[in-house]
C-alpha positions in Angstrom: -0.6 9.8 -4.4 -1.5 8.7 -7.7 -5.2 9.9 -8.9 -6.9 8.4 -12.0 -9.0 10.8 -14.0 -12.6 9.6 -12.8 -14.9 10.9 -15.4 -12.6 9.8 -18.1 -12.4 6.4 -17.0 -16.1 6.5 -16.4 -16.7 7.4 -19.8 -14.3 4.7 -21.3 -15.9 1.7 -19.2 -19.6 3.0 -19.6 -20.2 0.0 -22.3 -19.2 -2.6 -19.3 -21.2 -4.4 -17.1 -19.3 -4.2 -13.9 -20.6 -7.0 -11.7 -22.9 -6.0 -8.8 -21.6 -7.0 -5.4 -23.8 -9.8 -3.9 -25.6 -9.3 -0.8 -23.4 -11.9 0.9 -20.3 -9.9 0.5 -22.1 -6.7 1.8 -23.3 -8.5 4.9 -19.7 -9.9 5.4 -18.4 -6.1 5.1 -21.0 -4.8 7.6 -19.9 -7.4 10.0 -16.1 -6.7 9.3 -16.4 -3.0 9.7 -17.8 -3.5 13.2 -15.5 -2.3 16.3 -16.3 -5.5 18.0 -16.3 -8.2 15.1 -18.4 -11.1 16.1 -16.9 -14.3 14.8 -20.2 -16.3 15.0 -22.2 -13.8 12.9 -19.6 -13.6 10.3 -19.6 -17.4 10.0 -23.4 -17.6 9.8 -23.3 -15.0 6.9 -21.0 -17.3 5.0 -22.7 -20.6 6.0 -26.0 -19.3 4.4 -24.3 -20.0 1.1 -23.5 -23.8 0.8 -21.3 -23.6 -2.1 -19.4 -20.7 -1.3 -18.7 -22.2 2.2 -17.5 -25.4 0.4 -15.2 -23.6 -1.7 -13.9 -21.5 1.3 -13.2 -24.7 3.0 -11.4 -26.5 0.1 -9.1 -23.4 -0.5 -8.1 -22.8 3.4 -7.2 -26.5 3.2 -4.9 -26.2 0.5 -1.1 -26.3 1.4 -0.6 -22.5 0.7 -1.9 -21.7 4.1 0.0 -24.2 6.1 -2.4 -25.2 8.6 -1.5 -28.1 10.9 -4.9 -29.8 10.7 -8.0 -29.8 8.6 -10.7 -27.1 9.1 -14.0 -28.5 8.7 -16.4 -25.4 9.3 -16.4 -21.7 8.7 -16.2 -20.3 12.1 -12.8 -22.4 12.5 -11.5 -20.8 9.2 -12.2 -17.7 10.6 -10.4 -18.2 13.8 -7.4 -19.8 12.4 -7.0 -17.4 9.2 -8.7 -14.5 10.1 -11.5 -12.2 8.8 -9.5 -10.6 6.2 -8.3 -13.9 4.6 -11.5 -15.4 4.7 -13.2 -12.4 3.0 -10.8 -12.4 0.5 -11.4 -16.0 -0.7 -15.1 -15.5 -0.3 -14.8 -12.4 -2.6 -12.8 -14.4 -5.2 -15.6 -17.2 -5.6 -18.3 -14.5 -5.6 -16.4 -12.3 -8.2 -15.9 -15.4 -10.4 -19.7 -16.3 -10.4 -20.7 -12.8 -10.8 -18.6 -12.4 -13.9 -19.7 -15.6 -15.9 -20.8 -15.1 -19.1 -24.7 -15.5 -19.7 -26.1 -15.8 -23.1 -22.9 -14.2 -24.5 -19.8 -16.5 -25.1 -16.8 -14.9 -23.7 -13.6 -14.8 -26.0 -11.7 -16.7 -23.4 -12.3 -19.6 -21.0 -13.9 -18.2 -18.1 -12.9 -21.4 -15.9 -9.1 -21.1 -17.2 -9.0 -17.5 -16.3 -10.0 -18.0 -12.6 -7.9 -21.2 -12.5 -4.8 -19.2 -13.4 -5.7 -16.4 -10.8 -5.7 -18.9 -8.2 -2.6 -20.6 -9.2 -0.9 -17.0 -9.3 -2.1 -16.4 -5.7 -0.6 -19.9 -4.8 2.8 -18.7 -6.2 2.7 -15.1 -4.5 2.0 -17.2 -1.2 5.1 -19.3 -1.8 7.1 -16.4 -2.8 6.5 -14.3 0.0 8.4 -16.6 2.2 11.1 -17.3 -0.1 11.7 -13.3 -0.5 11.5 -12.6 3.1 8.7 -10.0 2.4 6.4 -11.4 4.9 7.3 -8.9 7.9 6.7 -6.0 5.7 4.1 -7.4 3.2 1.2 -9.0 4.7 0.2 -12.2 3.5 -3.6 -11.3 3.0 -2.7 -8.3 0.8 -0.2 -10.4 -1.5 -2.7 -13.3 -1.8 -5.6 -10.9 -2.7 -3.7 -9.0 -5.1 -2.7 -12.3 -6.7 -6.1 -13.4 -7.0 -7.6 -10.2 -8.3 -4.7 -8.2 -10.2 -6.1 -9.1 -13.8 -10.0 -9.1 -12.6 -10.9 -6.8 -15.7 -9.7 -9.4 -18.1 -12.9 -11.3 -18.0 -14.9 -8.6 -18.7 -13.0 -7.3 -21.5 -13.3 -11.0 -22.9 -17.1 -10.6 -22.7 -17.3 -7.1 -24.3 -14.9 -7.6 -27.2 -15.3 -11.1 -29.4 -11.6 -10.5 -30.6 -10.1 -10.0 -27.4 -8.3 -13.5 -27.6 -6.3 -12.4 -30.6 -5.4 -9.3 -28.8 -4.1 -11.3 -25.7 -2.1 -13.3 -28.1 -1.0 -10.0 -29.8 0.0 -8.8 -26.4 2.0 -12.1 -25.6 3.9 -12.0 -29.0 5.4 -8.7 -28.3 7.2 -8.2 -25.0 8.9 -5.1 -25.7 5.4 -3.3 -25.4 3.3 -2.7 -22.4 0.4 -5.1 -22.4 -1.9 -2.1 -21.5 -0.7 -0.1 -24.8 -1.7 -3.0 -27.2 -5.1 -3.2 -25.5 -5.7 0.6 -25.8 -4.6 0.5 -29.7 -7.7 -1.8 -30.1 -10.3 -0.7 -27.3 -9.2 2.9 -26.2 -9.2 1.3 -22.8 -7.7 -1.7 -20.9 -8.0 -4.4 -18.4 -6.2 -2.7 -15.6 -8.9 0.2 -15.9 -11.8 -2.3 -15.9 -10.1 -4.0 -13.1 -10.0 -1.0 -10.9 -13.7 0.1 -11.3 -14.7 -3.8 -10.4 -12.3 -3.5 -7.4 -13.6 -0.3 -6.4 -17.3 -1.3 -6.9 -16.7 -3.9 -4.7 -14.7 -2.2 -1.8 -11.6 -3.7 -2.1 -8.7 -2.2 -0.2 -7.7 1.3 -1.5 -4.0 0.0 -2.0 -5.4 -3.0 -3.9 -7.4 -1.1 -6.1 -4.4 1.3 -7.2 -2.3 -1.6 -7.7 -4.9 -3.4 -9.8 -5.1 -0.1 -11.8 -1.0 0.4 -12.2 0.3 -3.2 -12.2 1.6 -2.6 -15.9 3.2 0.6 -15.4 7.0 0.2 -16.1 8.1 3.3 -13.7 5.8 2.1 -10.7 9.0 1.2 -8.6 10.4 4.6 -9.2 7.3 6.6 -8.0 8.1 8.1 -4.9 4.5 8.5 -3.7 3.9 4.7 -3.7 4.3 3.0 -0.7 7.1 0.4 0.2 4.4 -2.2 0.7 2.7 -1.6 -2.4 6.3 -1.9 -4.6 6.8 -5.1 -2.5 3.7 -6.4 -3.9 4.2 -5.1 -7.4 7.8 -6.9 -7.5 6.4 -10.1 -6.0 3.6 -10.5 -8.5 5.9 -9.7 -11.5 8.3 -12.8 -10.2 5.0 -15.0 -9.1 3.6 -14.5 -12.9 7.1 -15.4 -14.4 7.9 -18.4 -12.0 4.1 -19.8 -12.9 4.9 -19.2 -16.6 8.1 -21.0 -16.7 6.7 -23.7 -14.2 3.6 -24.3 -16.7 5.1 -23.4 -20.1 8.8 -23.5 -19.6 9.0 -19.8 -20.9 9.2 -16.3 -19.6 6.1 -14.5 -18.9 5.9 -11.8 -21.5 5.8 -9.0 -18.8 9.3 -10.0 -17.3 11.1 -8.8 -20.5 10.4 -5.2 -19.5 10.1 -5.7 -15.9 13.0 -7.6 -14.9 15.8 -5.1 -14.7 13.7 -2.8 -12.2 12.3 -5.6 -10.2 15.7 -7.4 -9.5 17.3 -4.1 -9.1 14.6 -3.1 -6.6 14.9 -6.4 -4.5 18.6 -6.5 -4.6 18.7 -9.8 -6.4 21.5 -10.9 -8.9 20.5 -13.1 -12.0 21.7 -16.1 -9.9 20.0 -15.4 -6.9 16.7 -14.9 -8.9 17.3 -18.0 -10.7 17.7 -20.1 -7.3 14.5 -18.4 -6.0 12.5 -19.2 -9.4 13.8 -22.8 -8.9 12.9 -23.5 -5.5 9.3 -21.8 -6.1 8.7 -24.3 -9.1 9.8 -27.1 -7.0 7.6 -25.9 -4.0 4.7 -25.5 -6.5 4.9 -29.0 -7.7 5.1 -30.4 -4.4 2.1 -28.6 -3.0 -0.1 -28.3 -6.0 0.8 -31.3 -8.4 
């Protein structure tokens, strides 16, 4: 199993303000960890935060969850989707709020970043069906990885005033790993920062490791990585590219380096992939436009 050098990474990220996990998530995790989960207790913890409850209900009633009726209260959502799915959505909105710039203006749009994270998760939800990965790769993990993959980016943008220029540079050089360009400027990167956010918020270990390693070009060749993690890695690469094609009609910058290994891992030809991309874009347009 891959291990990060904890001391070195902590030293690198010491200057970052890692958001403190909110009390509501601590309470939810305590309820979630009980042998006999009490759905009423879990719903009551969430319901205490009116804004959080509203955001959760709005999200679970979106087409990606495929519910055949509208959900109107939190207990219903926990019953219909399960504790883990509701917890992931709650975590998304709490992390979004916790990472808002305060007095200092961030180098990128906070709202636009989190909107893109939600769009990525929605595209992941579409593709996990089209790629027939749902039996081996739980939807909850795939959706969570879509939401939190780049959660270090908002913190990088708050710490470094020129971070937007670095993003532009990285996107303009698809032949280089994204994190390599970040490290050239800052001696750290958003994957390492995101890993520490995920760890401190007690994300599942497999998601923490994926957040840390999602830019590694040889990830699919690592024999210590589980098949489920490899599925998630390949899935997010295709989702990011399909979303980029949908929104901007260009490939995602990462696709240039990832394409060959991802298609080889999934056993897809170029025509197969193109059909999947076209179908996913059409599904996204139908469900979310």
